[in-house]
TILUMVO-936859 format. One record per residue (C-alpha): residue number from 1; chain; x, y, z negated; residue in three letters. Coordinates in Angstrom, 2 decimals. Example, Ala and Ser with C-alpha at 12.3 -4.5 7.8 and 13.67 -1.06 7.14 Angstrom:
% TILUMVO-936859
 pos unit       X       Y       Z code
   1    A   12.30   -4.50   -7.80  ala
   2    A   13.67   -1.06   -7.14  ser
***
This chain:
% TILUMVO-936859
 pos unit       X       Y       Z code
   1    A    3.34   -9.98    4.05  met
   2    A    5.54   -7.55    6.66  lys
   3    A    6.31   -4.45    5.81  phe
   4    A    7.33   -1.32    8.50  gly
   5    A    8.65    2.29    7.97  ile
   6    A    6.32    5.62    8.55  asp
   7    A    8.85    7.65   10.59  leu
   8    A    5.89   10.21   10.70  ala
   9    A    6.01   11.81    6.83  arg
  10    A   10.01   12.12    7.31  cys
  11    A   11.69   15.07    8.83  his
  12    A   12.98   13.81   12.18  pro
  13    A   16.39   14.79   11.25  ser
  14    A   16.65   11.97    8.71  leu
  15    A   14.84    9.37   11.23  trp
  16    A   18.55    7.49   12.13  leu
  17    A   19.89    7.17    8.88  glu
  18    A   16.55    5.94    7.23  leu
  19    A   16.00    3.72   10.56  ala
  20    A   19.57    2.50   10.20  gln
  21    A   18.92    1.56    6.28  val
  22    A   15.30    0.50    6.65  ser
  23    A   17.14   -2.07    9.73  asp
  24    A   19.66   -3.06    7.14  glu
  25    A   17.21   -3.36    4.27  leu
  26    A   15.02   -6.19    6.16  gly
  27    A   12.15   -4.20    7.14  phe
  28    A   10.16   -5.26    9.85  glu
  29    A    9.51   -2.28   12.11  ser
  30    A    9.77    1.30   12.32  leu
  31    A    6.68    3.12   13.33  trp
  32    A    6.26    6.87   15.09  val
  33    A    3.42    9.14   15.57  ala
  34    A    2.56   10.83   18.92  glu
  35    A    0.74   13.20   20.89  his
  36    A    0.50   15.17   23.60  val
  37    A   -0.08   18.45   22.75  ile
  38    A   -1.69   20.22   20.03  phe
  39    A   -3.67   23.58   20.28  pro
  40    A   -2.96   26.51   18.36  glu
  41    A   -6.09   26.19   16.56  lys
  42    A   -7.64   22.62   15.82  ile
  43    A  -11.06   22.92   16.15  arg
  44    A  -13.46   21.25   14.11  gly
  45    A  -12.67   18.66   10.92  ser
  46    A  -10.05   15.24   12.08  pro
  47    A  -11.50   14.03    8.90  ala
  48    A  -14.53   12.85   10.70  glu
  49    A  -12.68   10.78   13.09  ser
  50    A  -10.76    9.25   10.03  gly
  51    A   -7.62   11.42   10.17  his
  52    A   -6.13   13.77    7.49  val
  53    A   -5.73   17.52    8.62  asp
  54    A   -3.05   18.31   11.45  val
  55    A   -0.80   20.68   11.50  asp
  56    A   -0.34   22.29   15.23  pro
  57    A    3.27   23.30   14.55  ser
  58    A    4.46   20.39   13.57  leu
  59    A    7.16   18.93   15.98  pro
  60    A    5.87   16.08   18.94  leu
  61    A    8.78   14.23   20.51  phe
  62    A    8.42   11.65   22.94  asp
  63    A    8.26    8.26   21.30  pro
  64    A    9.52    6.06   23.70  phe
  65    A   12.76    8.42   23.81  val
  66    A   12.93    8.16   20.17  ile
  67    A   12.23    4.51   20.20  leu
  68    A   15.12    3.97   22.57  ala
  69    A   17.61    5.95   20.61  ala
  70    A   17.05    4.50   17.53  leu
  71    A   17.06    0.97   19.03  gly
  72    A   20.55    1.61   19.65  ala
  73    A   21.52    2.32   16.58  lys
  74    A   19.97   -0.90   15.20  thr
  75    A   19.93   -4.14   15.43  glu
  76    A   16.56   -6.31   14.42  val
  77    A   14.15   -4.30   12.72  ile
  78    A   10.81   -3.55   16.05  arg
  79    A   10.12   -0.37   16.75  leu
  80    A    6.45    0.55   17.22  gly
  81    A    4.06    3.80   17.93  thr
  82    A    1.35    4.50   15.54  asn
  83    A   -0.41    5.22   17.67  val
  84    A    0.75    6.21   21.60  phe
  85    A   -2.48    7.66   23.54  asn
  86    A   -2.52    5.78   26.25  ile
  87    A   -5.63    7.47   28.05  gly
  88    A   -3.67   10.68   28.53  leu
  89    A   -1.29    9.29   30.50  arg
  90    A   -1.18    7.54   34.20  his
  91    A   -0.82    3.50   33.28  pro
  92    A    1.88    3.75   35.78  phe
  93    A    3.36    6.09   33.27  val
  94    A    3.11    4.32   30.02  ser
  95    A    3.87    1.36   31.20  ala
  96    A    7.02    2.46   32.70  arg
  97    A    8.11    3.99   29.68  ala
  98    A    7.34    0.81   27.29  val
  99    A    9.33   -1.47   29.59  ala
 100    A   12.21    0.88   29.62  thr
 101    A   11.99    1.36   25.54  ala
 102    A   11.77   -2.67   25.33  asp
 103    A   14.82   -3.68   27.68  ile
 104    A   17.39   -0.94   25.86  leu
 105    A   15.98   -2.23   22.31  ser
 106    A   16.08   -5.83   23.74  asn
 107    A   12.98   -6.79   23.23  gly
 108    A   11.73   -5.21   19.92  arg
 109    A    9.07   -2.51   21.02  ile
 110    A    5.30   -3.29   19.24  glu
 111    A    2.69   -0.72   21.62  phe
 112    A    0.39    0.87   19.07  gly
 113    A   -2.29    2.81   20.84  val
 114    A   -5.37    4.35   20.52  gly
 115    A   -8.14    6.79   22.03  val
 116    A   -7.39    9.61   20.43  gly
 117    A   -9.66   11.93   18.25  trp
 118    A   -8.46   15.02   19.14  leu
 119    A  -10.96   16.44   21.94  arg
 120    A   -8.78   19.94   22.61  gln
 121    A   -6.09   17.67   23.61  glu
 122    A   -8.01   15.58   26.70  trp
 123    A   -9.42   19.27   27.31  asp
 124    A   -6.16   20.46   28.11  ala
 125    A   -5.06   17.70   30.08  ile
 126    A   -8.78   17.65   32.31  glu
 127    A   -9.85   14.77   31.49  leu
 128    A  -12.98   13.62   29.88  asp
 129    A  -13.21   13.17   26.15  phe
 130    A  -16.92   10.90   26.24  ala
 131    A  -15.68    8.51   28.27  ser
 132    A  -11.72    7.59   26.65  arg
 133    A  -12.98    4.55   25.18  gly
 134    A  -13.84    2.90   28.75  ala
 135    A  -10.58    4.60   30.12  arg
 136    A   -7.99    3.49   27.65  val
 137    A   -9.21   -0.49   28.08  asn
 138    A   -8.29    0.01   31.92  glu
 139    A   -5.26    1.51   30.61  ala
 140    A   -4.26   -0.75   28.61  ile
 141    A   -5.35   -4.12   31.30  asp
 142    A   -3.44   -2.19   34.01  ile
 143    A   -0.29   -2.50   31.79  cys
 144    A   -0.72   -5.86   31.00  arg
 145    A   -0.53   -6.57   34.61  ser
 146    A    2.28   -4.34   35.63  leu
 147    A    4.44   -6.38   32.66  trp
 148    A    2.99   -9.78   33.80  ser
 149    A    2.33   -9.70   38.05  asp
 150    A    4.39   -9.67   40.73  glu
 151    A    2.50   -7.43   43.13  ile
 152    A   -0.48   -5.59   41.15  ile
 153    A   -3.76   -3.54   42.84  ser
 154    A   -6.67   -2.36   41.37  his
 155    A  -10.30   -1.05   41.85  thr
 156    A  -11.44    0.58   38.86  gly
 157    A  -13.48    3.69   36.88  lys
 158    A  -10.40    5.95   36.39  phe
 159    A   -8.06    4.34   38.85  phe
 160    A   -7.71    2.93   41.96  asn
 161    A   -4.52    1.82   43.74  phe
 162    A   -3.31   -0.27   46.58  glu
 163    A   -0.61   -3.29   45.87  ser
 164    A    2.41   -2.24   44.25  val
 165    A    5.39   -3.65   42.70  val
 166    A    6.50   -2.69   39.14  phe
 167    A    9.95   -3.73   37.96  asn
 168    A   12.14   -4.23   36.04  pro
 169    A    9.61   -6.17   33.38  lys
 170    A   10.26   -6.05   29.46  pro
 171    A   12.42   -7.70   27.83  ala
 172    A    9.42   -9.60   26.02  gln
 173    A    7.19  -11.86   27.60  gln
 174    A    4.14   -9.86   26.46  arg
 175    A    4.67   -6.59   24.44  ile
 176    A    2.88   -6.61   21.05  pro
 177    A   -0.34   -4.05   21.35  ile
 178    A   -1.85   -3.07   18.54  his
 179    A   -5.24   -1.52   18.76  ile
 180    A   -5.53    1.30   16.42  gly
 181    A   -9.02    2.89   14.79  gly
 182    A  -11.53    2.00   12.38  asp
 183    A  -14.82    2.04   14.73  ser
 184    A  -16.71   -0.74   16.16  ile
 185    A  -15.68   -0.05   19.06  his
 186    A  -11.98    0.26   18.26  ala
 187    A  -12.40   -3.52   16.43  leu
 188    A  -14.36   -5.12   19.30  arg
 189    A  -11.19   -3.54   21.44  arg
 190    A   -9.37   -5.35   19.14  val
 191    A  -10.83   -8.48   19.78  ala
 192    A  -10.80   -8.46   23.37  arg
 193    A   -7.80   -6.69   24.04  arg
 194    A   -5.24   -6.66   20.99  gly
 195    A   -2.52   -8.47   19.17  asp
 196    A   -3.09   -6.38   16.40  gly
 197    A   -5.34   -3.87   14.76  trp
 198    A   -4.08   -0.83   12.93  ile
 199    A   -6.72    0.35   10.54  gly
 200    A   -6.19    4.50    9.89  met
 201    A   -7.59    5.46    6.46  ile
 202    A   -8.66    2.62    4.60  gln
 203    A   -8.99    1.56    1.64  thr
 204    A   -8.42   -2.23    0.11  pro
 205    A  -12.42   -2.54    0.38  glu
 206    A  -13.00   -1.18    3.55  thr
 207    A  -10.56   -2.63    5.30  phe
 208    A  -11.44   -5.73    4.02  met
 209    A  -15.29   -4.80    5.66  ala
 210    A  -13.10   -4.68    8.53  ala
 211    A  -11.31   -7.79    9.09  val
 212    A  -14.56   -9.51    8.87  his
 213    A  -16.23   -7.38   11.25  gln
 214    A  -13.31   -8.48   13.24  leu
 215    A  -13.69  -11.86   12.51  glu
 216    A  -17.09  -11.93   13.80  arg
 217    A  -15.78   -9.85   17.35  glu
 218    A  -13.49  -12.88   17.60  cys
 219    A  -16.10  -15.09   17.08  gly
 220    A  -17.99  -13.79   19.65  val
 221    A  -15.16  -14.57   22.11  ile
 222    A  -13.60  -17.48   20.83  gly
 223    A  -10.85  -16.40   19.44  arg
 224    A   -9.69  -16.56   16.06  his
 225    A   -8.43  -13.91   13.93  ile
 226    A   -5.34  -15.37   12.74  ser
 227    A   -3.92  -14.70   16.35  glu
 228    A   -4.20  -11.06   15.72  ile
 229    A   -1.56   -8.35   13.38  asp
 230    A   -3.47   -6.49   10.48  arg
 231    A   -1.41   -3.38    9.63  thr
 232    A   -2.76   -0.69    7.25  ala
 233    A   -1.11    2.63    6.92  ile
 234    A   -0.33    3.55    2.90  ile
 235    A    2.42    5.49    1.09  lys
 236    A    4.02    3.52   -1.72  tyr
 237    A    1.75    0.80   -2.82  pro
 238    A    2.37   -1.01   -6.43  thr
 239    A    3.24   -4.81   -6.44  leu
 240    A   -0.75   -5.04   -7.70  pro
 241    A   -1.84   -3.14   -4.54  ala
 242    A    0.36   -4.79   -2.47  ile
 243    A   -1.61   -7.99   -3.98  lys
 244    A   -5.01   -5.86   -3.48  asp
 245    A   -4.05   -5.42    0.39  trp
 246    A   -2.86   -8.97    1.31  glu
 247    A   -6.06  -10.16   -0.30  arg
 248    A   -7.94   -8.00    1.51  ala
 249    A   -7.11   -9.07    4.88  gly
 250    A   -3.56   -7.12    5.75  ala
 251    A   -0.29   -8.82    7.49  thr
 252    A    1.71   -5.50    7.26  arg
 253    A    1.43   -2.45    5.43  leu
 254    A    2.89    0.61    7.24  ile
 255    A    4.69    2.45    3.98  val
 256    A    6.79    5.84    3.01  ser
 257    A    7.50    5.81   -0.74  pro
 258    A    8.65    8.95   -1.13  trp
 259    A    7.20   12.87   -1.70  ala
 260    A   10.06   14.57   -0.27  lys
 261    A   12.04   13.87    3.00  ser
 262    A   15.13   14.08    0.76  ser
 263    A   14.59   11.45   -1.42  arg
 264    A   13.21    9.20    1.87  ala
 265    A   16.63    6.80    1.87  ile
 266    A   16.74    6.26   -1.79  glu
 267    A   12.86    5.93   -2.08  ala
 268    A   13.47    2.92    0.96  val
 269    A   16.17    1.49   -1.25  arg
 270    A   14.26    1.42   -4.19  ser
 271    A   11.03    0.07   -2.79  phe
 272    A   12.97   -2.75   -1.39  ala
 273    A   14.36   -3.19   -4.62  ala
 274    A   10.94   -3.69   -6.00  met
 275    A    9.44   -6.40   -3.72  ile
 276    A   12.52   -8.14   -3.31  gly
 277    A   16.30   -7.32   -2.00  lys
 278    A   17.56   -9.34    0.38  gly
 279    A   14.38  -11.59    1.16  gln
 280    A   12.04  -11.47    4.33  gln
 281    A   10.36   -8.15    3.90  leu
***
């Protein structure tokens, strides 16, 4: 089991210290959340898409600026987005940001992406919310090509461009893409395009059911589920709960074992001690 730290639940003023402590303690990864913009009033219920209520006054940062900055102050911990709304940008912009952060961090980026749940965000950027899944699929494919191919051209439903050159390439030969979401469409996207899956709102029981569905989706295209990282987001798992998540098929837990930001450093140290300080977490 790998353990990541959820920076989204900690005050930004503590991110650097928390990142450095997590790196020193041997945690596998750090994860930042992302949105482009919030409306003044969020209409509807985010819970309908598997998300808890969101306060529109929350500060929003560019995730790759944050990850590059944290990468400069850490050594080995990996740096992830949880999750980046890739459909809201042109793939040129997304691919450039990821590649830059990957180079500056010496190849430590984990690219978590999602289709997004907030219709108002898509409306504000004047993009069609209903077709966001297909747009995300196309954007992922283009990013992959930009990161690997010498000359790239594309003709699609949402993006069209003649031969372009994209340099520099990322430090990693293959950027890991983790696809967030709990729907059948998200799991199908994982099987066909992802290196990992991030379950957004799950219990061990629902996570296990989703893993079985993901395994079926992988079977359709001749892929084995062991090739796919499977991540759950929880706050503070006990040791028995960690075993439950492991049995459910999780290979990574993104945790935030603190009730208040002021206790985050202490809580992370305590959590590391609980699961075996000095060992591979």
